[in-house]
C-alpha positions as CSV (number, residue, x, y, z in Angstrom):
1,X,49.9,197.3,-34.8
2,X,48.6,196.6,-38.0
3,X,51.3,197.4,-40.4
4,X,52.1,197.1,-44.2
5,X,53.7,193.4,-44.8
6,X,57.5,193.1,-44.8
7,X,60.0,190.3,-45.9
8,X,62.1,191.4,-42.8
9,X,60.9,188.6,-40.3
10,X,63.8,188.9,-37.3
11,X,62.3,192.2,-36.5
12,X,60.7,192.7,-33.1
13,X,58.1,195.3,-32.3
14,X,59.3,197.4,-29.5
15,X,56.1,199.9,-29.6
16,X,53.4,201.4,-31.5
17,X,51.1,204.2,-32.1
18,X,48.4,205.3,-34.3
19,X,47.6,209.0,-35.0
20,X,45.5,210.8,-37.9
21,X,45.3,207.4,-39.8
22,X,49.6,207.1,-39.6
23,X,50.7,204.1,-37.7
24,X,54.3,204.5,-36.2
25,X,55.9,201.0,-35.2
26,X,59.6,201.1,-33.2
27,X,61.6,197.6,-33.9
28,X,64.3,196.2,-33.5
29,X,66.4,193.5,-35.3
30,X,68.5,191.1,-33.4
31,X,70.3,189.7,-36.3
32,X,72.3,193.1,-36.8
33,X,71.3,195.1,-34.1
34,X,69.6,198.0,-36.3
35,X,66.7,199.9,-35.2
36,X,63.9,201.4,-37.4
37,X,60.9,203.4,-37.7
38,X,58.0,202.3,-39.8
39,X,55.1,205.0,-40.7
40,X,52.6,203.3,-42.4
41,X,49.4,205.3,-44.2
42,X,46.6,202.8,-44.9
43,X,44.4,204.9,-47.0
44,X,47.4,205.2,-49.7
45,X,48.8,202.2,-48.5
46,X,52.3,204.0,-48.3
47,X,54.8,202.9,-45.9
48,X,58.2,204.4,-45.2
49,X,61.1,203.1,-42.8
50,X,63.8,205.0,-41.1
51,X,67.1,202.9,-40.0
52,X,67.9,205.4,-37.2
53,X,71.0,205.0,-35.0
54,X,70.0,203.3,-31.6
55,X,70.3,206.7,-29.4
56,X,68.3,209.1,-31.7
57,X,65.3,205.9,-31.5
58,X,63.0,207.2,-29.2
59,X,63.3,210.9,-30.7
60,X,62.6,209.3,-34.3
61,X,59.3,207.2,-32.8
62,X,57.7,210.1,-31.1
63,X,58.8,212.7,-34.0
64,X,59.6,210.9,-37.2
65,X,59.1,214.1,-39.4
66,X,61.0,216.2,-37.1
67,X,63.8,213.6,-37.3
68,X,63.7,213.2,-40.6
69,X,64.1,217.2,-41.7
70,X,66.9,217.3,-38.6
71,X,70.2,217.7,-39.1
72,X,70.7,214.2,-37.3
73,X,72.8,211.3,-39.4
74,X,69.8,209.2,-40.9
75,X,71.2,205.6,-42.0
76,X,69.0,205.0,-44.6
77,X,65.5,205.6,-45.8
78,X,63.0,202.9,-47.5
79,X,59.8,203.7,-49.4
80,X,57.5,201.1,-50.4
81,X,54.0,201.0,-51.5
82,X,51.4,198.1,-52.7
83,X,51.6,199.5,-55.6
84,X,55.2,199.0,-56.4
85,X,55.0,195.5,-55.3
86,X,52.6,194.3,-58.0
């Protein structure tokens, strides 16, 4: 998957998919054993990274917006864009 640039070089892509101009990628970072789902919208160069609990990783990957709106504990959300980087 082509995603927004990232400073996190230790991540490993576990799964990826694209739908309606949105790229969704599931990552694992072996350094700290964290799991994240990254949503990238190329048309606006916007990225949302959701840090998720390992037991909810596939749920967050398949239904990221429902996961964000749910009552599940979300470890963290990081917003970034190309405009913010400059």
